[in-house]
Structures are given as structure tokens and as C-alpha cells.
N, C-alpha and C positions, 0 to 999 in steps of 0.2 A: 440551740446550737447546738451540742454532743450529736444529736438526729441529724440536721441537716450537711454538719461536716462530714460524716460519715454518708451517709448518702452520693455525695462528694468524693471522696474516697474507692468509694466501690464501682460508680463509674464513672472515675478516671480507670480505675486495674481493667474494666469490660472491654473499655476503648481501647486498653491494648490486648486484648487477648486476641488469639485466632480463637478458629472455631471449631478448635477438639476444645480449648482453654473453656469457650463460653459452655459446652457441652457438660462440663462436669460440673461447672459452678449450677447448671439448670437441675441438674442430677440431684446437688446436696441442700438446692433448694427444696426438691418435689420434696425430700426424706426427711430432711429437717421440719418443715410443716408439717406433713402427714406426725412426724414422735410426737411433738411438741402437743398437736391438736386429740394424737389419742391419750397423752400422759395427761390432759387437759380432760380430757372424758366427754370430749365430741364426738359421742357414734352414731350422729345422725351424719356428720360431714366424714368421718372416715372411713363411709359404704365405699365398695370395690365404683360401683355404679355415681358418686355423687363428687366422691373428693377433685378427679380430672378437672370435674366442668366449673367444679363451686371455684377449685383455685386460679383458671386462667378466667376465669368472671370475674374475680375479687382482687386478683393483682395488676387483670387491664382496667380493671375500673369502672367498667360497664354495670355492675353492680347490681343483678335483677330482684335481687332483694327475697327471693325464693325460695330462699337457703341461706340461714348466717350462724353463728355463734353462741350459742345457747346460755353458754357458762363463763364468772366473770373470765374463770383466767383465757379462755376461748378470745373471748371479744379484745382482752389485753397482745396475745400474741397475735390477733388478724392485724390488730391497729399499728404495734409496734415490729413488726418483722415480716409478717405475709406481705401486707399491701406496699409499701416503702419498699421492701427490696425486693419486693415481685415487680415492682411497676417501672421501677430501675432495670431489673434484669428483662424485661419484655422491651422498654424503651429501646434498650440497647440493641438486644436484638433486633427487630423494629431498623433502628438506623441503618446493621451492619448490613442486615439484606437491601436496604433501598442502598446504599454505599455498593456494594455489589456489582448490583444492575445496573446503577449509574456508571460505575468503570468499566462493565461489560459496551454500553451502549459507546461509550465516549473512547474508546481505546482506539479503536480503528479511525474516527475522525483528530485523532492528535498522532497519528501515523507512531504508535509503539503497540501494535497489533502481531505480530510473524506472521510473512507472506508463506502464502501456500500455492501461488502461483507458480507455472511452470510454462514453460516457452513465451514466455513474455516480454515487452518492451521494458526496460528500467530508461530513467530518464535521470540524470543525477544533475542540481543542481535547481535552483531558484534565480530566476533575474525578472521576476514582474512577470508586466505584460507582452513581452521577449518569450519564458514558455510559456504562457497563456497560449500566444498565438503558435509554439512550437504542437503543443499540445494538442489546441483543434486544426492542426493539417495533417497530427496523425490520424486523429479520429474521423478526417478523412473516409481514413481507409479500414477504419476497425473490425468492421461487420467484415469485409472481406477476405481481410487475414484471422479474421477471427483470434484473437490475440487482446492481453489485460494490457493497460498501461498500467504501472505501476512508477510515481513522483516520488526519490529520495530526496531530501531537504536535512542539513542539518542547522538548522535555525528554529527556534518555537512557536510553531503555524498548524494550526490547523490544515485539515485540506480543505486547498482553496476551488479544486468541483469535486465534489460529494459521490455524485452521481452520475460520476464521466470515469475517472482515477483511481482506483488504489492510493492509497500512503506510507510513507516511511516517513520517519524522524532519526537523523543518529547523533551521535557526539560527535561527528569527526568521516569522513567517506573513507576514510580506508583504517577506520577503528574495525578491529572482527570481531569485536561482541555484540556491535550493535550494526552494523551492515547485514550480518548475518539475517536480519524483519526482512530484508529484499530479496531474498536469495536467486544469489546473483550464479548459482551454479548452474539452474534449471533456466535461467533465460538465454534467448538467442538472438533479441536485438541488446546492447546497450548504449545512450546516446549521451555523453559528461559535456557537459556548459558550466561552470562555477563563473561567479564572480571573476576569481583568479586565476591565472596561467599556470602557476605552480601548483595550485592544489588540481587544477586539471589533468595536469602532468600529472605528479604521482597517485592523483586518482588511476588516471586508466594505465597506472604501472600493478597498483590492487588488481585492479577488477581482469586485467588479463592474466593473471597470475591466479586469479580463482574459476576465472570463466575463460579458459583457453578456442572453444568454441563458438564462442559468443561472437557477432560482430557488434564490431562497439566503432563507434564513428565518436568524434575529438572535435572539439572546435576549440583554436585559441587565437586570444586577439593577437597576440605577436609569433609571428610562424617560423621565429628563428626557433624555437619549443620541439617544429618539428621531427626538425634529423634526431635528436635527441630520442626522442622518442621511440623513431622507427627505425632505430639504431638497435631498440631491445628491446622492440612490438613490430615486426615489421606487416605483420596483418591489419594491426588498427589501422583506420583510413579517420584521415587526417581532413577537415573544412578548410580549407582558405576563407581568407576575407578578400570578397572578387570588387569591395568599394569601388576601388581605382580602376584597374581591367573594367567596370561595367559604365564609370563614368566618361570612361575614354570612347569606348565603341559607343555609347550614347551620342556620343556628342559628333563621332560618326557616322554612325548608320541610328537619324531618328526613332525611338519605338523600339531600340534593342533593350529599353530595360525593364517595360510592359511586356518585352517579351518573353525575357524571359522569367520573369514572376509569372507568365502566366503558364509556362511547363512546369516551374516548379508549385504550381497550387490547386490539385486534382476538385478543387471545388466547382475551379469552373470546365468549362466543354473539352477544351484538349488539354494532355500533361506527360510527360516526360516519362516513364515507370521501363523497368526492365524487367526479362526472366530467361532463368536458366533453358537453355536450350538439352530437350527431351525428347523427340523422338528417335526413333533407335536408325536412322539413315541422312548422313552429311547431305548437303545439299547448298548451293550455290548462296551467298548473299545478294543474288538476282534474280533469283528466284525464289526466295524468302522474303522481298520485299514485295513480287505480284501474288507473295500467296497472301499476305497480311493484308494488303490492300485492298483485296480482291473480299479475301475472306471476315474481315477487321474491320476492314476501314482504315488501319493502322497505318503510318511510316517507320521504318528501321531505317536509324539513324547511325547505327556504332553497333562495336563488337567488341569481346573483351576478347581472348580465348582463355583456355584453360592456365597452357603454361605459359603466360603475358603479364606484365605487370602494367601495362601501357592501354589505355583506348583504342581502336583502329575506329575513327572515325570517316564514317564515308570512305568506305571499303572499296579497290574494285567490287561488281557486280562478278570476278570473276573465286575470288575469296571463298574456300570452303565453312564451313561453320559443322559443325561439329558435334554433338553431344557434351558436353561442360559447359559451353562455353558460354557466353552471356549477352545475350541481345539488347540493346538499347531502343526504342522508339516510343515513337509521339501516338496517341491515341485518347477517344475518349474516355476508356475505363481498363484495367486491367485485363491482359487477358488471359486467363487460366491454365489454356493451352494451344499448343499450335498441333 
């Protein structure tokens, strides 16, 4: 009974010990085992080429039998110290190694690993099928953009798409101690879509403070929050809910809902894209339409001047497009450049 309690106590101490503590205990165990066997007169077992081999085989209870204590004292030491203590130490060491390997393998799946991604797209918030749909839409262009997608969630869950996206779990979307895992400062795009508008607002303010250069997109259920956010972060793009407008348009012009859905889904034949006009020389919008139609089978539909806040949809053909302006177009695929 006493031996059992001793083994339980040692086992508990070993479980709580750190790797350095285990190393110290293991070295002490080896030294004491050697010293006791020397005192017991076990010359064959304490020779340099035999001792470590015999100790490992005996402590792990493999026991090949090729070496064994020859004295009564040696047998007592082996029975009541070498085997019980060595077996406990061996089991704990194997358990610790297995625990660390399991922790490394599952840490990323549970979102507890620090992200080292850069120029990545961060999705903040989890809304079940809605977020899954968002991820799938982004993945349609993931190869062309050559960027990684990182999902950030404040709920305890495993990565829903481990083969497609990275995953980070945080204590709160404005908690700097855990949000650092998402590497916000290196992100190129941040999408914020949480179940609560108040959380979305505070998260947008936090993310803008962490990375003012990232393109931040926010969705509110109640558009009343847009003005407050814009007053502090004018560069943040707020996506409005257009369900009422779409309902009216589909009623007046049947098929409009399907048309707009197709234009927003890159998986269909033609979708709406945008690009920054980077050609060295300015051009007229009418000339740009002809060039895009001839070279890429694309249709330019709008332009946003570099110094303007609003889009100019279907502008006059004479409108000058200069480097830095954003051109919106419909095409089968994203155009790399004009």
C-alpha cells in the first residue's frame, strides 16, 4: 500500500513537472541507481557498456534477461527502486512526448496557433452557412489573388474548413492579447460580419486602429451604425442590406435578382470585377470600353476617380481615365492588366 501511494505521488509530481524538472529527476534516478548498484557489489551491471542498456530495458519492463542482478541487495534495489521508479518515470516521459505531439497537431485546428501569414484576407465572425458561403465565394479567386484566408472566431470550435482556410480562436474581437494571433497588421483585406451590430462596430474600430492600410469591409444589419463608423473610419467600406431594393427591382424588372446574383458570384460565366487603371497614359472611357471588349470580351460599366468618393456608373465616353482610377467591369475572369 505504501509503495502504491509512493508511485501515485511520484507520478503526480512528474505530471506537473516541466521538461527541465523531468530531466533533473531522470539524471538523479540514473545516478542513484548506479550508486546503489555499486554499493550492492553489482560489478557486471555497473560496467560502462552495460549499465545504461540494462537500466533502460529494466525500467521499461522489457526485461530481455541477458543481464540481471546477482546479489541479494541488487535484487532488492532492482525490485523496490529501479523498476517502480523507472517505470513511472518512463511512462511519464512517454506521456509527455505524446501530449506535446498531440498539442502541436491540434493547436492549429482549435485556432490557438499564431498566424504568420501576410497580405492575407481575414474574416472576423462566424454565422454558420452564411460564413461558409462567404468563404467559398472568396476561394473562387484565391488562386488568382495568391492569398491565404484566415477565419477569426470568438467561440470554441474547430476549424470548419481545415483544408481551405487558416483558423484563429480569440477571447474577443477587440482583445489585443488574443487578436494578435490573426496578425492584423499584415493583412491586406479584413471582412467583419459578426452576429451583433455592436460587436461589428467595435471590431471595425479596433481593426482600423491596428491596420489603417487594409481594405476593411463591414456588414451591418441596421444601417444606422454606418454613419457612426464612417465618422471615425471614413475609409471603411460598409456593405448595405439591399433586400428591399432588390425586391422592388425584381418586381419591376423580372429576373433582376438572378442577374445581380450572377454578377456577384465568380463561379458563374461572367461576374463583376474591378481593377486599378495602371497604364502610363490617360484614356477616354469610350476608348477603354472598346479596348476591353476587343482584347478581353469584357464590358466596362463604371469608374471611381482617385479623388472621388462615389462611383460614376456608365459615364460619358469622353470621361478621362487616369492612372489610379478604379474601373469596374463585367468579364468571365479577372483581368490582370490593360
